[in-house]
C-alpha positions as CSV (number, residue, x, y, z in Angstrom):
1,M,0.0,0.0,0.0
2,S,1.3,3.4,-1.0
3,S,2.0,5.7,2.1
4,S,1.5,8.6,-0.2
5,R,-2.3,8.1,0.0
6,I,-2.2,8.5,3.8
7,E,-3.3,12.1,4.8
8,Y,-2.2,13.9,8.0
9,S,-4.0,16.6,9.8
10,E,-2.4,19.6,11.3
11,K,-1.5,19.3,15.0
12,Y,-3.8,20.7,17.6
13,A,-3.6,20.8,21.4
14,D,-5.0,21.2,24.9
15,E,-3.2,21.8,28.2
16,E,-1.9,18.2,28.3
17,N,-1.4,16.8,24.9
18,E,-1.0,17.7,21.2
19,Y,-3.0,15.6,18.8
20,R,-3.5,14.7,15.1
21,H,-5.4,12.5,13.1
22,V,-4.3,10.3,10.2
23,I,-6.7,9.3,7.4
24,L,-6.0,5.9,5.8
25,P,-7.1,4.7,2.5
26,K,-10.4,2.9,3.3
27,E,-9.1,-0.4,1.7
28,L,-6.0,-0.3,4.0
29,A,-8.1,0.3,7.1
30,K,-10.2,-2.8,6.4
31,T,-7.2,-5.0,7.1
32,L,-6.5,-3.6,10.5
33,P,-7.5,-5.0,13.9
34,K,-11.1,-3.7,14.9
35,T,-10.9,-4.5,18.5
36,R,-7.8,-2.8,19.8
37,L,-5.3,0.2,19.2
38,L,-2.3,-0.2,17.0
39,S,1.1,-0.3,18.5
40,E,3.8,2.0,17.1
41,N,5.4,-0.8,15.2
42,E,2.1,-1.7,13.7
43,W,1.0,1.8,12.5
44,R,4.7,2.4,11.1
45,S,4.5,-0.9,9.2
46,I,1.5,0.2,7.2
47,G,3.1,3.4,6.2
48,V,2.1,6.0,8.7
49,Q,5.2,8.3,9.1
50,Q,5.5,10.8,12.0
51,S,8.1,11.7,14.5
52,R,8.6,9.9,17.9
53,G,6.3,10.0,20.8
54,W,2.9,9.6,19.0
55,Q,0.4,7.1,20.5
56,H,-2.7,5.6,18.8
57,Y,-5.2,6.4,21.6
58,A,-8.8,5.9,19.9
59,V,-10.7,4.8,16.9
60,H,-13.2,7.2,15.5
61,R,-16.0,4.6,15.2
62,P,-18.1,6.3,12.5
63,E,-15.0,6.4,10.3
64,P,-12.6,3.5,11.3
65,H,-10.1,4.6,8.6
66,I,-9.2,7.7,10.7
67,L,-6.7,7.0,13.4
68,L,-6.5,9.2,16.4
69,F,-3.0,10.0,17.9
70,R,-1.7,12.1,20.8
71,R,1.5,12.8,22.6
72,P,2.2,14.8,25.8
73,L,3.0,18.4,25.2
74,G,6.9,19.1,25.2
75,T,7.6,15.8,23.6
76,D,11.0,15.8,21.8
77,P,10.3,14.6,18.2
78,Q,13.6,13.0,18.0
79,T,13.7,10.9,21.2
80,G,10.0,10.6,22.0
81,A,10.6,11.7,25.6
82,V,9.1,14.7,27.2
83,D,11.5,17.6,27.7
84,P,10.4,19.9,30.7
85,E,11.6,23.0,28.8
86,L,9.8,22.1,25.6
87,K,6.7,21.3,27.7
88,R,6.9,24.7,29.3
89,L,7.3,26.5,25.9
90,A,4.5,24.5,24.4
91,L,2.1,25.3,27.3
92,E,2.8,28.9,27.1
93,E,2.0,28.9,23.3
94,Y,-1.2,27.0,24.0
95,K,-2.3,29.6,26.7
96,G,-1.2,32.5,24.6
97,Q,-3.4,31.1,21.7
98,F,-6.4,31.3,23.9
99,G,-5.6,34.2,26.2
100,L,-5.3,31.9,29.3
101,R,-3.3,33.0,32.3
102,G,-1.3,31.1,34.9
């Protein structure tokens, strides 16, 4: 299956995590397990390409070809580990976007 047909959303965030969704070709999605989430090795093996630290956390039941991913704010994309300084900066950016204080 060509990974060029896989589509990626922009990232979005809340105070704890950043998120993105990945849209698979429907014929590829039909081959995936329906009763559990995918491990990193599994989603990488079907052609999903993203930096480290992302976790498949939910299935969008009305459209099972859409995979939902999240990772903690401040995750270093090279290592997949949370960096406290990156987390602080990401949280400041999030709060600034929404005019939040504290």
